[in-house]
C-alpha positions as CSV (number, residue, x, y, z in Angstrom):
1,M,19.0,34.8,-35.7
2,A,20.2,32.4,-33.0
3,F,18.4,29.7,-31.3
4,C,18.6,27.8,-28.1
5,I,20.1,24.3,-28.4
6,K,18.3,23.0,-25.4
7,C,14.8,24.1,-26.1
8,G,14.8,25.2,-29.7
9,M,13.5,28.8,-29.2
10,D,14.4,31.5,-31.7
11,L,16.5,34.2,-30.0
12,P,17.7,37.6,-31.0
13,G,21.4,37.7,-32.0
14,N,22.7,39.6,-28.9
15,M,21.0,37.4,-26.1
16,Q,23.4,35.5,-23.9
17,F,20.9,33.3,-22.2
18,C,17.6,31.8,-23.4
19,T,14.5,33.6,-22.2
20,A,12.5,30.2,-22.2
21,C,14.8,27.8,-20.4
22,G,17.7,29.9,-19.1
23,S,20.5,28.0,-20.6
24,P,23.4,29.9,-22.0
25,V,23.3,30.8,-25.7
26,E,26.3,29.6,-27.8
27,K,27.7,32.1,-30.4
28,A,26.5,31.3,-34.0
29,V,28.8,29.1,-36.1
30,S,29.8,29.8,-39.6
31,P,27.4,28.8,-42.4
32,D,29.8,26.1,-43.8
33,A,30.0,24.4,-40.5
34,E,27.7,21.4,-39.9
35,P,24.5,22.2,-37.9
36,V,24.0,20.7,-34.4
37,P,20.8,18.5,-34.7
38,F,18.2,19.1,-32.1
39,L,17.9,15.7,-30.4
40,Q,15.1,14.6,-28.0
41,P,15.6,11.7,-25.7
42,G,13.5,8.7,-26.6
43,P,11.1,7.3,-24.0
44,V,13.0,5.4,-21.4
45,Q,11.6,4.2,-18.2
46,P,13.6,4.9,-15.0
47,T,15.0,1.8,-13.4
48,Y,17.3,0.9,-10.5
49,Q,20.8,-0.6,-10.6
50,G,22.2,-1.2,-7.1
51,N,20.9,1.9,-5.1
52,T,21.0,4.5,-7.7
53,L,18.5,5.5,-10.3
54,S,19.6,4.6,-13.8
55,R,17.6,5.3,-17.1
56,E,19.4,2.5,-19.1
57,L,18.3,-1.0,-18.4
58,P,15.2,-2.5,-16.7
59,P,15.9,-4.2,-13.3
60,E,17.4,-7.7,-13.6
61,K,15.2,-10.6,-12.7
62,G,16.1,-11.7,-9.1
63,S,17.4,-8.4,-8.1
64,R,16.1,-6.4,-5.2
65,H,14.2,-4.0,-7.5
66,A,12.6,-6.5,-9.8
67,V,8.9,-6.2,-10.4
68,I,6.8,-9.0,-8.8
69,G,4.1,-10.2,-11.3
70,T,0.4,-10.8,-10.7
71,F,0.7,-14.4,-9.8
72,G,3.6,-13.6,-7.5
73,Y,1.4,-11.3,-5.5
74,I,-1.4,-13.8,-5.5
75,G,0.9,-16.5,-4.3
76,I,2.2,-14.2,-1.5
77,C,-1.3,-13.3,-0.4
78,I,-2.4,-17.1,-0.3
79,L,0.9,-17.7,1.8
80,F,-0.1,-14.8,4.1
81,A,-3.5,-16.5,4.6
82,I,-2.0,-19.6,6.2
83,P,-2.1,-18.8,9.9
84,I,1.4,-19.5,11.5
85,V,3.4,-19.8,8.2
86,G,2.0,-16.5,6.8
87,L,2.8,-14.5,10.0
88,I,6.4,-15.9,10.2
89,S,6.9,-15.1,6.6
90,S,5.5,-11.6,6.7
91,I,7.6,-10.8,9.8
92,K,10.8,-12.3,8.1
93,W,10.1,-10.4,4.7
94,A,9.1,-7.1,6.4
95,F,12.1,-6.8,8.6
96,G,14.8,-8.6,6.6
97,T,17.5,-6.7,5.0
98,T,17.8,-8.8,1.8
99,G,15.3,-9.8,-0.7
100,N,12.9,-8.1,-3.1
101,L,11.7,-4.5,-2.0
102,N,8.3,-4.9,-3.5
103,R,7.8,-8.1,-1.4
104,R,9.1,-6.3,1.7
105,N,6.7,-3.5,1.2
106,L,3.7,-5.9,0.7
107,A,4.7,-7.8,3.9
108,R,4.9,-4.5,5.8
109,A,1.5,-3.5,4.5
110,Y,0.1,-6.9,5.5
111,L,1.4,-6.5,9.1
112,I,-0.1,-3.0,9.4
113,F,-3.4,-4.3,8.3
114,L,-3.3,-7.3,10.6
115,I,-2.5,-5.0,13.5
116,V,-5.4,-2.6,12.7
117,S,-7.7,-5.6,12.1
118,I,-6.9,-7.1,15.5
119,G,-7.3,-3.7,17.1
120,A,-10.7,-3.1,15.5
121,G,-11.8,-6.8,16.4
122,I,-10.9,-6.1,20.1
123,F,-12.7,-2.8,20.1
124,L,-15.9,-4.3,18.6
125,W,-15.8,-7.2,21.0
126,I,-15.5,-5.0,24.1
127,T,-18.3,-2.7,22.7
128,V,-20.8,-5.6,22.0
129,S,-20.0,-7.3,25.3
130,A,-20.7,-4.0,27.2
131,A,-23.9,-3.6,25.1
132,L,-25.2,-7.1,25.9
133,A,-24.1,-7.3,29.5
134,P,-27.5,-6.2,30.8
135,L,-29.2,-9.0,29.0
136,W,-27.5,-11.7,31.1
137,E,-29.7,-11.0,34.1
138,Y,-32.8,-12.2,32.0
139,I,-31.4,-15.5,31.2
140,P,-33.2,-18.2,33.4
141,R,-31.0,-20.2,35.7
142,T,-31.3,-23.9,36.6
143,P,-31.7,-24.9,40.1
144,D,-27.9,-25.4,40.5
145,G,-27.4,-21.7,39.3
146,Q,-26.2,-22.6,35.8
147,S,-27.3,-20.8,32.7
148,G,-27.3,-21.9,29.1
149,G,-29.0,-24.4,26.9
150,F,-31.4,-23.8,24.1
151,E,-34.4,-23.9,26.6
152,N,-32.8,-21.1,28.7
153,I,-32.1,-19.0,25.8
154,L,-35.8,-19.3,24.6
155,G,-36.7,-18.3,28.2
156,L,-34.6,-15.3,27.9
157,F,-36.7,-14.1,24.9
158,K,-39.9,-15.2,26.7
159,N,-39.0,-13.1,29.8
160,L,-38.2,-10.1,27.7
161,F,-41.4,-10.2,25.7
162,T,-43.6,-10.7,28.8
163,E,-41.7,-8.0,30.7
164,S,-42.1,-5.5,27.9
165,A,-45.8,-6.3,27.4
166,T,-46.5,-5.7,31.0
167,Q,-44.8,-2.4,31.1
168,H,-46.8,-1.1,28.3
């Protein structure tokens, strides 16, 4: 009885292709020939060398595909928290053609998060301003037409409560 060298399945002698994996079945060898061992590849992590996928060596330290460690990510996030320096660094790393690809992707994610946060902040500011705009008419004014000061803000609440009490 023949067997498939690729998947190891037992096959009838007249089969030309394996019914499990579809690979061609080689003809049986004579009994005095040395058997072909069924080898399974060991666990190897896929890595990159240059721009192609390789399953041989991990990426070299300092290469474009090298993994950034935990403290590296923490350091980059602290750098991004510095207002001007972080923005310039993230733009340089996000759109640069050289450097680590993991750092580039982190910088791009940071810029996207920054843009979304600024947009949400502007939307929230407009919404709250529009909701609070009717309250400005209740702020008491000084004789010269100015508003503000702690006393005037207290007067706002005093006017609001006395007006709502007279309506009910």
